[in-house]
Each structure stands twice: as structure tokens, then as C-alpha cells.
C-alpha positions in Angstrom: 0.1 -0.1 0.0 1.3 3.4 -0.9 1.5 6.3 1.8 -0.8 9.2 1.5 0.8 12.4 0.7 -1.5 14.7 2.4 -1.6 12.5 5.8 2.3 12.4 5.6 2.6 16.1 5.0 0.0 17.1 7.6 1.8 15.0 10.3 5.1 16.9 9.7 3.6 20.3 9.2 1.0 20.4 12.0 3.7 20.9 14.9 5.2 23.7 13.0 2.0 25.3 12.4 0.7 25.2 16.1 4.2 26.3 17.4 3.7 29.6 15.3 0.5 29.9 17.1 1.6 29.3 20.6 1.7 32.8 21.8 -1.8 33.3 21.0 -2.7 29.8 22.5 -1.2 30.8 25.6 -3.1 34.1 26.1 -6.0 31.9 25.6 -5.3 28.8 27.8 -2.3 29.8 29.8 -0.5 27.1 31.4 -2.9 24.5 29.9 -1.2 25.0 26.6 0.5 22.0 27.4 -2.5 19.9 26.9 -3.1 21.4 23.6 0.5 20.3 22.6 -0.5 16.9 23.5 -3.5 17.0 21.5 -1.3 18.0 18.3 1.1 15.3 19.4 -1.6 12.9 19.6 -3.2 13.9 16.2 0.3 13.4 14.6 0.6 9.8 16.2 -3.0 8.8 14.8 -2.2 10.1 11.3 1.1 8.2 11.2 -0.8 5.3 12.6 -3.1 5.2 9.8 0.1 4.8 7.3 1.1 1.4 9.1 1.6 -1.2 6.5 2.4 1.5 3.8 5.7 1.5 2.1 6.9 3.9 -0.5 8.0 7.7 -1.3 5.7 10.7 -1.9 7.1 14.0 -2.9 6.4 17.7 -3.3 8.2 19.7 -5.8 10.7 22.1 -4.2 13.6 23.0 -6.5 12.8 21.3 -10.0 15.7 22.9 -11.5 18.1 21.0 -9.1 15.8 17.8 -9.1 15.5 18.7 -5.3 12.1 17.9 -4.0 10.5 17.5 -0.5 10.3 13.9 -0.5 8.9 11.6 2.4 9.4 7.8 2.6 7.2 5.6 4.7 8.3 2.1 5.8 8.5 0.4 9.2 11.6 2.1 10.4 10.6 5.5 9.7 7.1 4.8 11.2 8.7 3.3 14.2 10.9 6.5 15.1 8.0 8.8 14.2 5.3 6.9 16.4 7.9 6.9 19.1 8.5 10.6 18.7 4.7 11.7 18.5 3.6 9.2 21.1 6.2 9.9 23.9 5.7 13.5 23.0 2.0 13.4 23.7 3.0 12.0 27.3 5.6 14.7 27.8 3.2 17.3 27.0 0.8 16.2 29.6 3.6 15.9 32.2 4.9 19.4 31.3 1.6 21.0 32.0 2.0 19.7 35.6 5.8 19.7 36.1 6.3 23.3 34.5 3.6 25.0 36.7 4.5 28.5 37.5 7.4 28.7 35.3 8.2 31.9 33.2 8.8 31.8 29.6 6.2 28.8 29.0 5.3 30.2 25.5 8.9 29.9 24.3 9.2 26.4 26.0 6.0 25.0 24.2 6.7 26.5 20.8 10.2 25.0 20.9 9.1 21.7 21.9 6.4 21.5 19.2 8.9 22.6 16.6 11.5 20.0 18.1 8.7 17.2 17.5 7.9 18.3 14.1 11.9 18.4 13.2 12.0 14.7 14.3 9.0 13.7 12.3 10.8 15.2 9.4 14.0 13.5 9.9 12.1 10.2 10.4 10.3 10.6 7.3 12.4 12.7 4.9 13.7 10.8 1.8 15.9 13.6 0.5 19.4 14.5 1.5 18.7 18.2 1.4 15.5 17.8 3.5 17.2 15.4 6.0 19.8 18.0 6.7 17.5 20.8 7.3 15.5 18.7 9.4 18.7 17.6 11.4 19.8 21.1 12.0 16.5 22.3 13.1 16.5 19.5 15.9 20.0 21.1 17.1 18.4 24.6 16.9 15.3 23.6 18.8 17.5 21.6 21.3 19.6 24.7 22.0 16.5 26.7 23.1 15.3 23.8 25.4 18.5 23.1 27.0 19.1 26.7 27.7 15.4 27.4 28.8 16.7 28.6 32.1 18.3 31.7 30.6 19.4 33.1 34.1 21.6 30.1 34.9 25.1 29.9 33.5 25.0 26.0 33.9 22.2 26.0 31.6 23.8 28.4 28.8 27.1 26.6 29.1 25.2 23.4 28.2 23.0 24.8 25.5 26.3 26.2 23.8 28.1 23.0 24.2 25.2 21.0 22.5 24.9 23.3 19.8 28.8 23.5 19.3 29.1 19.6 19.1 25.6 18.8 17.2 25.9 21.5 14.7 29.4 21.1 14.2 28.8 17.1 13.6 25.9 18.2 11.2 28.6 20.0 9.0 30.2 16.6 8.6 27.0 15.0 7.9 26.6 17.6 5.2 29.6 16.9 3.4 29.2 13.2 3.7 25.5 13.7 2.1 27.2 15.7 -0.9 29.6 12.7 -1.4 26.9 10.4 -1.4 24.8 12.4 -3.8 27.8 12.3 -6.1 28.2 8.6 -6.1 24.1 8.4 -6.5 24.4 10.4 -9.7 26.9 8.1 -11.0 24.9 5.0 -9.9 21.3 6.2 -10.9 22.4 7.7 -14.2 22.2 11.4 -13.0 18.7 10.9 -11.9 17.3 11.9 -8.4 20.9 12.7 -7.1 19.5 13.6 -3.7 16.7 11.1 -3.5 17.8 8.8 -0.7 14.9 6.4 -1.1 16.1 5.8 -4.8 19.5 5.0 -3.4 18.0 2.4 -0.8 16.4 0.9 -4.0 19.9 0.2 -5.6 22.2 -0.1 -2.7 24.7 -2.3 -4.6 25.1 0.0 -7.4 25.7 3.0 -5.0 28.3 1.2 -2.9 29.9 0.3 -6.1 30.1 3.8 -7.2 31.3 5.1 -4.0 34.1 2.5 -4.1 34.8 3.3 -7.8 35.3 7.0 -6.9 37.4 6.2 -3.9 34.7 7.9 -1.7 33.4 4.9 0.4 35.7 5.2 3.4 35.7 9.2 3.4 31.7 9.4 3.1 31.6 6.6 5.9 33.7 8.3 8.2 31.9 11.8 7.5 28.6 10.2 8.0 29.8 8.4 11.2 31.0 11.8 12.9 27.6 13.5 12.2 25.6 10.7 13.6 28.1 10.0 16.5 27.7 13.7 17.7 24.1 13.5 17.5 23.9 10.3 19.5 26.7 11.0 21.8 29.1 8.6 21.1 32.8 8.6 22.4 34.5 10.8 22.2 31.5 13.3 21.7 29.5 11.9 24.3 30.2 14.6 26.8 27.5 17.1 25.8 24.7 14.8 26.8 25.4 14.9 30.7 25.9 18.5 30.5 22.5 18.9 28.6 20.6 17.6 31.9 20.5 21.3 32.8 17.4 21.2 30.6 14.1 20.8 32.6 13.2 17.1 33.3 10.4 16.8 30.5 13.1 18.0 27.8 15.5 15.5 29.0 12.9 12.7 28.7 11.9 13.9 25.4 15.0 14.9 23.6 17.7 13.2 25.6 16.2 9.6 26.0 13.6 9.1 23.4 14.1 11.1 20.2 17.1 13.6 19.5 19.9 11.4 20.8 18.4 8.6 18.7 18.5 10.8 15.4 22.1 9.5 14.8 21.0 6.0 15.5 18.1 6.0 13.2 20.3 7.5 10.4 22.7 4.9 10.8 20.1 2.2 10.5 18.6 3.9 7.4 21.9 4.2 5.5 23.1 0.8 6.7 22.1 -1.1 3.5 24.3 1.3 1.5 27.5 0.7 3.5 27.3 -2.6 4.9 30.7 -4.3 4.7 33.8 -4.8 6.6 34.7 -1.2 7.1 31.2 -0.4 8.6 31.6 -3.4 11.0 34.8 -2.5 12.4 34.1 1.4 12.7 30.5 1.1 14.2 30.9 -2.2 16.4 34.1 -0.7 17.9 32.7 3.0 18.5 29.4 1.6 20.0 30.8 -1.0 22.3 33.5 1.4 23.5 30.7 4.0 24.3 28.5 1.4 25.8 31.4 0.4 28.1 32.9 3.8 29.1 29.6 5.5 29.6 28.5 2.6 31.9 31.5 3.1 34.0 30.9 7.0 34.0 27.2 6.3 35.2 28.6 4.4 38.1 30.6 7.5 39.0 27.5 9.9 38.8 26.2 11.7 42.0 23.1 13.2 40.4 20.0 11.2 39.3 19.8 12.8 36.1 23.6 12.6 35.5 23.3 8.8 36.2 20.4 8.5 33.5 22.3 10.9 30.9 25.6 8.3 30.8 23.1 5.4 30.8 21.4 7.0 27.9 24.8 7.5 26.0 25.8 3.8 26.9 22.4 2.2 25.4 22.8 4.4 22.4 26.4 2.8 22.1 24.5 -0.5 22.3 22.2 0.3 19.4 25.1 1.7 17.3 27.1 -1.4 18.0 23.8 -3.6 17.0 23.7 -1.8 13.7 27.5 -2.2 13.2 27.3 -6.0 13.1 26.3 -6.6 9.7 24.2 -9.6 10.0 20.5 -9.7 10.6 20.9 -10.3 14.2 22.7 -6.7 14.4 19.6 -5.2 12.6 17.4 -6.8 15.2 19.4 -5.5 18.0 19.4 -2.1 16.8 15.6 -1.8 16.0 14.2 -3.9 19.0 16.5 -2.0 21.5 15.4 1.6 20.0 11.9 0.6 21.2 12.9 -0.9 24.2 15.1 1.9 25.3 12.2 4.5 24.8 9.7 2.4 26.9 12.0 2.2 29.8 14.2 5.4 29.6 11.6 7.8 28.9 9.6 7.0 32.1 13.1 6.8 33.9 13.6 10.6 33.3 10.0 11.3 34.3 10.5 9.4 37.7 13.7 11.3 38.2 11.5 14.6 37.7 8.9 13.5 40.2 11.7 12.7 42.6 13.2 16.0 42.2 10.0 17.8 42.3 8.7 16.3 45.3 11.9 15.5 47.3 13.5 18.9 46.4 17.1 17.3 45.5 18.5 14.9 43.0 21.7 14.2 44.7 22.0 10.2 45.0 23.4 10.3 48.5 20.5 12.4 49.6 18.0 10.1 48.6 16.7 6.7 49.5 13.6 4.7 51.0 11.1 6.7 48.9 8.8 3.5 48.4 6.9 4.6 51.6 6.2 8.0 50.3 5.9 7.1 46.6 4.6 3.7 46.5 3.1 3.8 43.0 6.3 5.5 41.6 8.4 2.8 43.2 6.4 0.0 41.4 6.9 1.9 38.2 10.7 2.0 38.9 11.1 -1.9 39.5 9.6 -2.4 36.0 11.8 0.4 34.2 15.0 -0.1 36.1 15.3 -3.5 35.7 14.5 -3.3 32.1 17.6 -0.9 31.7 19.5 -3.4 33.7 18.7 -6.1 31.0 17.4 -8.3 33.9 15.0 -11.0 32.4 12.1 -11.3 32.0 12.0 -7.3 31.4 12.0 -6.0 28.0 15.4 -4.6 27.9 16.7 -8.3 28.3 15.4 -9.3 25.0 17.4 -6.7 22.9 20.7 -7.1 24.9 20.5 -10.7 24.2 20.3 -10.1 20.5 23.4 -8.0 20.9 25.4 -10.9 22.5 24.3 -13.1 19.7 25.3 -10.7 17.2 28.9 -10.1 18.9 29.4 -14.0 19.1 28.3 -14.4 15.4 30.8 -11.5 14.3 33.6 -13.0 16.4 33.1 -16.4 14.7 33.3 -14.9 11.4 36.4 -12.6 12.2 38.6 -15.0 14.2 40.2 -16.2 11.0 41.5 -12.6 10.4 41.8 -11.3 13.7 42.5 -14.2 16.1 41.7 -13.8 19.5 41.1 -10.2 19.1 37.8 -11.0 17.4 36.6 -12.0 21.0 37.2 -8.4 22.4 33.4 -7.7 20.9 31.7 -10.1 23.0 34.1 -9.4 25.9 33.5 -5.6 25.8 29.9 -6.1 25.7 29.6 -8.5 28.7 32.1 -5.8 30.6 29.6 -3.2 29.6 26.7 -4.8 30.7 28.1 -5.6 34.2 28.3 -1.8 35.0 24.7 -1.7 33.5 23.3 -3.9 36.1 25.1 -2.0 38.8 23.9 1.5 38.1 20.3 0.0 37.4 20.3 -1.3 41.0 21.7 1.9 42.3 18.6 4.0 40.6 16.3 1.1 42.2 18.0 1.9 45.7 16.4 5.2 45.5 13.3 3.6 46.5 14.2 0.6 48.4 17.4 1.6 50.4 17.7 3.1 53.6 15.9 6.6 53.8 18.5 9.3 54.9 17.8 11.1 58.1 18.1 14.6 56.5 15.4 13.9 53.7 12.3 15.9 54.5 8.7 14.7 54.0 8.2 13.8 50.4 4.7 14.7 49.1 2.4 12.7 46.7 2.9 13.8 43.2 -0.1 14.8 41.2 -1.9 12.5 38.7 -0.3 14.7 35.8 3.1 13.6 36.8 2.4 10.0 37.5 0.1 9.0 34.4 2.6 9.5 31.5 5.4 7.3 33.3 2.9 4.8 34.5 1.5 4.4 30.8 5.2 4.1 29.5 5.9 1.4 32.0 2.8 -0.5 31.3 3.7 -0.8 27.8 7.2 -1.9 28.8 5.6 -4.6 31.0 3.4 -5.8 28.0 6.6 -6.1 25.9 8.4 -7.7 28.8 5.5 -10.3 29.0 5.1 -11.0 25.2 7.8 -9.4 23.1 6.4 -10.8 20.2 3.5 -8.3 20.3 6.0 -5.5 19.3 7.8 -7.7 16.8 4.5 -8.3 15.0 3.3 -4.6 15.5 6.3 -2.7 14.2 9.9 -4.2 14.9 9.8 -7.0 12.2 8.9 -4.0 9.5 11.6 -2.0 10.9 14.4 -4.9 10.7 13.1 -5.5 6.9 13.8 -1.8 6.3 17.4 -1.8 7.8 18.8 -5.3 7.3 20.6 -6.4 4.0 19.2 -9.8 4.2 16.2 -10.6 6.5 14.2 -13.4 8.0 11.3 -13.7 10.2 12.3 -12.4 13.7 11.5 -14.3 16.8 12.5 -13.1 20.6 11.6 -14.9 23.8 13.2 -16.2 26.9 15.8 -18.8 26.2 15.0 -22.3 26.8 18.5 -23.8 26.0 21.9 -22.6 26.6 24.0 -20.8 24.4 26.9 -18.5 24.5 24.6 -15.5 24.5 23.0 -17.2 27.6 26.1 -17.7 29.4 27.1 -13.9 28.6 23.9 -12.7 30.1 24.1 -15.0 33.2 27.9 -13.7 33.7 26.9 -10.1 33.4 24.0 -10.2 35.7 25.4 -12.4 38.2 28.6 -10.4 38.5 26.7 -7.0 38.7 24.6 -8.4 41.5 27.7 -9.8 43.2 29.5 -6.4 42.9 26.6 -4.3 43.9 27.7 -4.4 47.8 31.1 -2.8 46.7 29.0 0.1 44.7 30.5 2.8 46.8 34.1 1.6 46.3 33.4 1.4 42.7 31.8 4.8 42.7 34.8 6.5 44.4 37.1 4.6 42.1 35.6 6.1 39.1 35.2 9.6 40.7 39.0 9.3 41.3 39.9 8.9 37.6 41.7 12.0 36.3 38.9 14.1 34.9 41.2 15.7 32.3 42.1 12.4 30.5 40.2 11.6 27.5 37.6 10.1 27.2 36.6 10.0 31.0 37.0 13.9 31.4 35.7 14.4 27.9 34.7 17.8 28.8 38.3 18.6 28.3 37.8 18.5 24.5 35.1 21.1 24.5 37.0 23.4 26.9 40.1 23.2 25.1 38.7 24.0 21.7 36.4 26.5 22.7 39.1 28.3 25.0 41.5 28.3 22.1 39.0 29.7 19.5 38.1 32.4 22.3 41.6 33.2 22.8 42.5 33.1 19.3 39.6 35.3 18.4 40.7 38.0 20.9 44.2 38.0 19.3 42.7 38.3 15.8 40.4 41.1 17.0 43.3 42.9 18.4 45.4 42.5 15.3 42.7 43.4 12.7 40.8 45.9 14.8 43.4 48.2 15.8 41.7 51.5 14.6 43.9 52.3 11.6 42.3 52.5 8.5 45.4 50.9 6.6 45.0 47.9 8.7 41.4 47.6 7.7 42.0 48.0 4.1 44.8 45.5 4.0 42.9 42.8 5.6 39.7 43.5 3.7 41.5 43.7 0.3 43.7 40.8 1.1 41.0 38.5 1.8 38.9 39.5 -1.0 41.8 38.8 -3.4 42.5 35.4 -1.6 39.0 34.4 -2.0 38.4 35.3 -5.4 41.6 33.8 -6.8 40.9 30.6 -4.7 37.5 30.3 -6.2 38.9 30.5 -9.7 41.4 27.9 -8.7 38.7 25.4 -7.3 36.2 26.2 -10.2 39.1 25.3 -12.8 38.7 28.8 -14.2 41.1 29.1 -17.4 42.6 32.3 -18.4 42.6 32.3 -22.2 45.9 31.8 -23.9 45.1 34.2 -26.7 45.3 37.4 -24.7 46.9 40.1 -26.9 48.3 43.6 -26.3 47.5 46.0 -28.9 48.7 49.4 -27.8 49.5 52.7 -29.9 52.8 54.7 -28.9 50.3 57.3 -27.5 48.4 54.8 -25.2 51.8 52.9 -24.0 53.0 56.5 -23.1 50.0 57.2 -21.1 50.1 53.7 -19.4 54.0 54.5 -18.4 53.0 57.6 -17.0 50.2 55.8 -15.0 52.7 53.3 -13.6 55.0 55.9 -12.7 52.1 57.6 -10.8 51.3 54.4 -9.1 54.8 54.1 -7.7 54.9 57.5 -6.6 51.5 57.2 -5.0 53.1 54.0 -2.9 56.5 55.9 -2.0 55.1 59.2 -1.2 55.4 60.6 2.4 53.3 63.6 2.0 49.4 63.8 1.7 49.5 66.4 -0.9 51.9 64.4 -3.3 50.1 61.3 -2.7 46.5 62.8 -3.7 47.9 64.5 -6.6 50.0 61.6 -7.9 46.8 59.8 -7.4 44.8 62.0 -9.4 47.4 61.7 -12.1 46.9 58.0 -12.2 43.2 58.4 -12.5 43.3 61.1 -15.3 45.7 58.7 -17.1 43.1 55.8 -17.0 40.6 58.3 -18.4 42.9 59.0 -21.3 43.4 55.4 -22.0 39.5 55.3 -22.3 39.4 58.2 -24.6 42.2 56.6 -26.7 40.1 53.2 -26.9 37.2 55.0 -28.3 35.1 54.9 -24.9 34.4 58.7 -24.2 31.4 57.5 -21.9 33.8 55.6 -19.6 36.3 58.4 -19.9 33.7 61.0 -18.7 32.7 58.9 -15.8 36.3 58.5 -14.8 37.0 62.2 -15.1 34.0 63.0 -12.9 34.8 60.5 -10.4 38.6 61.6 -10.3 37.5 65.3 -9.9 35.3 64.5 -7.1 37.9 62.4 -5.4 40.4 65.3 -5.7 38.0 67.8 -4.4 37.0 65.8 -1.5 40.8 65.2 -0.5 41.4 68.9 -0.6 38.5 69.7 1.6 40.0 67.5 4.3 43.6 67.7 3.7 44.0 70.5 6.1 42.9 68.3 9.0 45.6 65.6 8.1 49.2 65.9 9.0 51.4 67.3 6.1 53.7 64.4 6.1 53.5 60.7 7.5 56.1 58.1 8.2 56.1 55.0 6.4 59.0 52.6 6.3 60.3 50.2 3.6 58.3 47.4 5.3 55.1 49.4 4.7 56.0 50.3 1.2 56.7 46.5 0.3 53.1 45.5 2.0 51.3 48.2 0.3 52.8 47.5 -3.1 52.4 43.8 -2.9 48.7 44.5 -1.8 48.3 46.8 -4.7 49.7 44.1 -7.2 47.4 41.6 -5.8 44.3 43.7 -6.2 45.3 44.5 -9.7 45.8 40.9 -10.6 42.5 40.0 -9.1 40.8 42.7 -11.4 42.7 41.6 -14.3 42.2 37.7 -13.9 38.5 38.5 -13.0 37.9 40.6 -16.1 39.7 38.3 -18.5 37.8 35.0 -17.0 34.3 36.5 -16.9 34.5 37.9 -20.1 35.9 34.9 -21.8 33.2 32.8 -20.1 30.2 33.5 -22.2 26.9 31.6 -21.9 25.4 30.0 -25.0 23.9 32.5 -27.2 26.0 35.4 -26.0 28.1 35.7 -29.0 24.9 35.9 -31.4 23.4 38.6 -29.3 26.6 40.7 -29.4 26.8 40.1 -33.0 23.3 41.3 -33.5 23.9 44.5 -31.5 27.1 45.2 -33.4 25.6 44.8 -36.7 22.2 46.9 -35.8 23.4 49.5 -33.7 24.7 52.0 -36.5 22.1 51.3 -39.2 19.0 51.2 -36.8 20.1 53.1 -33.8 21.6 56.1 -36.1 24.6 56.5 -33.8 28.2 56.0 -34.8 29.3 54.4 -31.2 28.2 50.9 -30.6 28.3 51.2 -26.7 26.4 54.7 -26.9 23.6 53.3 -29.1 23.1 50.2 -26.9 22.9 52.4 -23.8 20.5 54.9 -25.2 18.6 52.9 -27.7 18.5 49.1 -26.7 18.7 49.7 -23.1 16.9 53.0 -23.2 14.5 52.1 -20.5 17.2 50.8 -18.2 19.3 54.1 -18.7 16.2 56.2 -18.2 15.6 54.3 -14.9 19.1 55.0 -13.8 19.2 58.7 -14.7 15.5 58.9 -12.8 17.5 57.5 -9.7 20.2 60.0 -10.0 17.9 62.8 -10.3 15.8 61.7 -7.4 18.9 61.4 -5.2 20.2 64.7 -6.2 16.9 66.5 -5.5 16.9 64.9 -2.1 20.3 66.2 -1.3 19.5 69.7 -2.3 16.3 69.5 -0.3 18.4 68.2 2.8 20.9 71.1 2.3 18.3 73.5 1.9 16.3 72.7 4.9 19.4 72.5 7.1 20.5 75.8 6.2 17.0 77.5 6.7 17.2 79.6 9.6 14.6 80.0 12.5 13.0 76.7 12.2 11.3 76.4 15.6 10.4 72.8 15.5 13.4 71.6 17.3 14.8 74.9 18.8 18.2 74.4 16.8 19.6 76.8 14.3 22.5 76.6 12.0 23.8 79.9 12.5 27.4 78.9 13.7 27.2 75.7 11.5 27.6 73.2 14.3 24.1 72.5 15.5 24.2 74.8 18.6 21.7 77.9 19.2 23.3 81.6 19.0 23.1 83.1 22.1 21.2 86.3 22.6 17.9 85.3 21.5 16.3 85.7 24.9 13.8 83.0 24.7 16.0 79.9 24.4 18.9 78.9 26.6 21.2 76.1 26.3 22.3 74.8 29.6 25.7 73.6 30.3 26.1 69.7 30.9 22.9 68.8 28.7 24.2 68.3 25.4 21.8 68.1 22.7 19.0 69.5 25.0 17.4 72.6 24.4 15.1 74.1 27.5 12.4 76.5 26.2 11.3 79.0 29.0 7.9 80.8 29.0 5.2 78.3 28.1 4.6 75.5 30.6 3.3 73.4 27.8 6.7 73.3 26.0 9.1 70.7 27.3 12.8 69.6 27.2 13.4 67.9 23.9 16.5 65.6 23.1 17.9 65.2 19.8 19.8 61.8 19.7 20.5 62.4 15.8 21.9 66.0 16.1 25.0 66.7 14.0 
């Protein structure tokens, strides 16, 4: 069944439309605007649910000349991610209505949250490389606003800038990777649908072959990996995610557990059929398992509830990346199923953390414990989702982690002939990371079942608006835990079919016989439980690790880069912006020349070889005088001499135009040179008679002048030689018809006055209007006795001449004129006074 274009477009556009109307909605609904946002998210969920079972692409023409369209592609993988975004978005909006009660800036919050949801839906459904990148960057922009919601908090602003720097910087890598991919797609698909990702996925073998043939396979793979890794917080770019916990808890539950951080995972799953191979396996399996282990260790060292969940999120994202990294069908099953399972247990965990912080007044782990007596319902929910996070059977997180173990063992068998014992690092690291996963999951559970600290005050029961959203998600996690085949049949199988190179019917459930994966699960779970009594020692050991050593103290990367950029910017600013006109001119003209000439080189612009010089003795003499005048300008130490020699240079250029039969250009040049000379003479008395310029300055000015001249020469030659098709015929027509039809003797004059008569008339009209305006302003400024502002021009500097009797200028009040006499007249301030 083909998807419905109207339904898909409505689902993506609706959040953006309502986001624009949020200020009006907030005026009408106040804090109940959260429920309106929930209604929008629910509508998107229903619209997308109607497309279940559909597969195919729909498009709206966008830039037809470049074959760019707003294409959407609907399949099981896109629907899974989009339904998670809209479904969890519905619950987050409901939760926000209660959690954000009394906060300021709520219109900005709800508008950004709606726009973010629309951006996620766009990424999930977009099938065009350009649209993917635009929606991708929109998620970064919206998350910047949401993470920095507390604008008065320095930590919040720091986290927002960090998230923007990392994710947008990674987006640039993604952009270049998509462009390289489109180049290969142009070769593979015969130049058609260059940016159409859906078309590429229909011919993955051809696109892969084209990438390898051009030598772009590895560069494109690395660029896309950096883009996806920055978004999904993979080592060594994982550090922004824990810092982003400065955002409000609903934002953390939505952006940083269920949607935004999974954008990279989703994209890796989407392009997996295009790149599946040994390079793909080594890159993503290694990065994913490293992230899984490192972030699980850091989670054990966390002191804050949300910090623990943030590192846990990065660890589980590594699990998904590693799953997609294994090229077997088990890898696809791991990535798709765990994306669903993780959303079902991690989003409620964040919401539960919000309940704890909201009711207990703290998020510090050592200040919390024994909350089951105060929050019995929340404690029951925590049991389900925390044990799911730990991968404890029979909870849903166990099934997808078991698939990871199976995929790692299978890959190790396949690679053992090439790598030997090193191939078994994959399952070993997976088990090692899982041990720490069990540890921090039990630590989170201890908030409710541990000892209650004496300093913990009375904890209030949360309102239903805070409890209902995590309860619904925990119930769904429980359903999947009891019968995981429900999820497989509903959406997971279709997602696997879209991301796997080869597919088969997927089956999951509790193991009924021993296998290496079962043994790995048993070792991870048993070791985690046995090590939990020593959790405090492990916690202190992790905290004692040197924080400046990557990737443990990975903030070092950001602080070092941003710090060096800031100091470098200050040095550059002090060098360039030193208040000297000569410095500004040097940097501006030098940069312009470098960019122009560099652009010609990159574009392979060729200077024609048949450039001839046909100069009469008179023209050669004039040019020689112009060259001598130019040298004199550069070496002069007197302003008067410099101005006069510069004018000589300009007049020589005008004579060249006359000798070249271009009197109109000569006239323009003469007028300009005369005006410049007059202006210099008007201000020259304000300048020192002589100025010092050493040999270094002369060389610099001479080199810059030569660079500007070469750039202008090359630009003229290249642009006049590169004529579009038909230009020669048009020029020939003008040349042939100018004299007989135009009645003139100069081709250029006839073209300006006859063929381009209306253009010339318009230009003359503009000049005339400008001249009239200037004359009018001068006349108004010079007219005495204008009483509207109390300022007269008698002394030419905007001050009122003394002695009028009815006005006085008070000292110390520059620009203010106080009128005495009538009480109706008041003091007026002229900020634009000359």
C-alpha cells in the first residue's frame, strides 16, 4: 500500500503550524497550553498510525531545476521512530503541564517543544538528502532553546552552547558526507534523483559500487559517522549529553532519551544497506561497544540522578550503534528492537527522576533513599523500568541485549580467522559494559528500596499529571516484557526489514536452552549483583579517575577547543581591529583577493591563452605615466603629493578610455577623479602634512596593490571569456544593428541609449531623485528660524546662537534645549543631532 501524501505532510507540518500559534494559544489557555501540545502530538500519532503497513515515497516539488523535492519515505523503520516521537511527545506535553507549573517563559518552551517534535518527524520521514539535513539542523536549533531554557542559569547556557557546538559541528560533517553520497548516487542512478535517498536505497549495491569506484566509500562513511556520533553522543563526543541535563526534566525525557539522541542511531540504521561491509563493522561495532562500556562506567561514578540517567542513555545508544554495526540480521534486530525498548524504559525513568526532584527537592543520589513509603506507585513503576534498563529477565531490555550478545558472538566467529583472539573483544566488551549497566540500574532502584537518609524531609505525593505519563510507558514496557512478540509483529519486524541487508522472520523470547549469549547474560547479571555491595568503592574509584584524561573527562575536548578559539579570536580582533584604516584596508582587500583567486582555482577557471596587447605609442606613453604615478603614490610621504599623484593616475586611466574610443567611460572616470580630488582637498588641512612609512610598509602596500590589480585583471579576463550559450549571437546582433538601426556611430552609446533606453532612463531617474533629495536636505538644514526643534544653524555646528532671549542652552546637557515661557513646552532631546 502506498502512503498518503496529504497525511504524511499534515503529520510533519502540524507541529510547526501550532508552534507559530503558541503565543496566541497561551493567551487563551495559559498553562493549559501543554494539553493543546499533547493534542497536537496525539493527532500526529493517529495520522501516522493510519500509514502502518504502507511503504513507498511521496514528494512535493521544491527546486525542480536541481531535481530537489520535499520527499518523504514511509516504511517500518520510519514509522517506528516517528510513532515513538509523537507518542512519547504526547505524554511529555501532559507531564509538562504539571511539572512546569509556575515557570516563566512557557510560550517559548511549548513553541520550541512543538517545533522540535516536527523536526524529529521530518528526519524520520524525509527521503531527500537536503530535507534530511535541514530537519537535522532544526533539531539542534530547537534543542539549543530547550536546553538553555533557564536563561538566568550559567550552567544551562553553558550546556546549551556545548550541545549546539557539538551537534551543529557534527551536522557539517553530515552535510559533506551527504554531498559525497549524492555524487556517487549520480553515477549509480544515471544522474537522476541525485539527492533522493529513497532511490539510493532501492539500488544499494550500485551506490556502494559507485562510492568504491570513486574512492569515496571510506571518506563518506567517516563523515556520516561523525555526524551521527555527534548527535547520538558517541565517544569521544558523548560529553555534551550529561551537561544537557541542565534542561528541564520533560525536555530530558523527550530529547535526550527517546528522540533527539536517537536521530544518529536512526540515520545509521537508514543508510546501513548502503555501506554494509567490513569497514562498517569495524567502525560502528568498535565505537558503539566503546561508548557502551565507557559511559556505563561513568554512570557508576555519577552523583546526580539525571547525570546517572544521561550516562546510561549514552551507554545504551552505544549498544544500538554496535548492534547496527554488526552486519548480520541479528545486528539489525538488535538496533531496531533496542531503540523501541530503550524509549519504553528510559523516558519513564527520566519522568520518575523529575517526580523525585519535584517532590523531594533534590537530585543528589546520596541524599535520597527509601522513597517507596512516600511514593509507592512510583516505586512500582521504577521496578519495571529500572530492571528493564539493567537487562534483567524477563523485562524487555533483556531481549534486545540478548540479541546484541548473539550478534557479537556471530561476528567474532566470522572474524576469528582474520583477527584471531582479538575478534573476541567484541563479546568481552559487551559483557563488561553490561556488568556496569546492572550496577547503575540497581543503584537507581535503591532510591526507593534503600535506607532513608535522616536529613530527607517529608516527600509529598505527586499529582496524577506527573504519574500518569510514566505509568503508561511502564505499562507498555511490561506488556513487551510479558510477550515481546507483540512488539515484533506490530512494528519491529518491518523496521528490521528496512534496515537489514538480508532479512528473515524475527523471533524473541526467554531462552529455553544454553547458548553463548545466555552464558554472557548470566555472567553479566551475576557479576553485577555480586559487585553491588561494593558499589560505593567502585563509585569512589570512578570519581578518582583523572577528569582531564580523554575520554573519561571528555569536557576537556570542548573546553580546550572553545578556549583556544576564544583566545585566538581575541588575538585576531586585536590584530585586525586596531583602529587604523590602513590595517582594515589590508585585511579586507587581501581577504577579497584570496577568496576570488582561490575560487577561480577551485572552479578550474582558465585564463585564455590568446590575450593580446595592442597599444599605440600614445597609449603606451599614457600607461607608462600611470605606472610611474602608481609608484609615486606608494612611495610618497606627503599627503598632498599622494593625492596629486593619485589624481594623475586616475586621469591617465581616463585618457586610456579616450584613446580606446570609450568617451562615456572616460567622462565617468574624469567626474569620479575630480570629485575624489575635491574631497581630498577639503579634508587635507585636517591631516598631518607628512607621515612616516618605512620600507616594510612600502613593500606591503605595493604587494597588496599588485594583488588587487592581478585579481581585477584575472576576474575581467575570466568573466569576459566565459560567455553563456547564445551570448555571441546577441553581441553580433547589437554590433550589426547599432549604427544602421540606432543612427549612432558608437556601438556602446547606441546600446545604452537605444537598446537599453528604459534601463538608462531608470538609472538617470534614480540619480536625479538622489540629487533632488540632497539639495532639499541642504536647503532645510540651512534655513534659519526653524522652531520645531529649537536648533538653528547660525554657527554651523548645531548649537543655538546666544542672545535670542527665549531660549537657553544649559551646560552639561548636550543636545538638550530648554524653552522657557510656556509650561506646555518641554525639554526635547535630539539623539541624531549633528
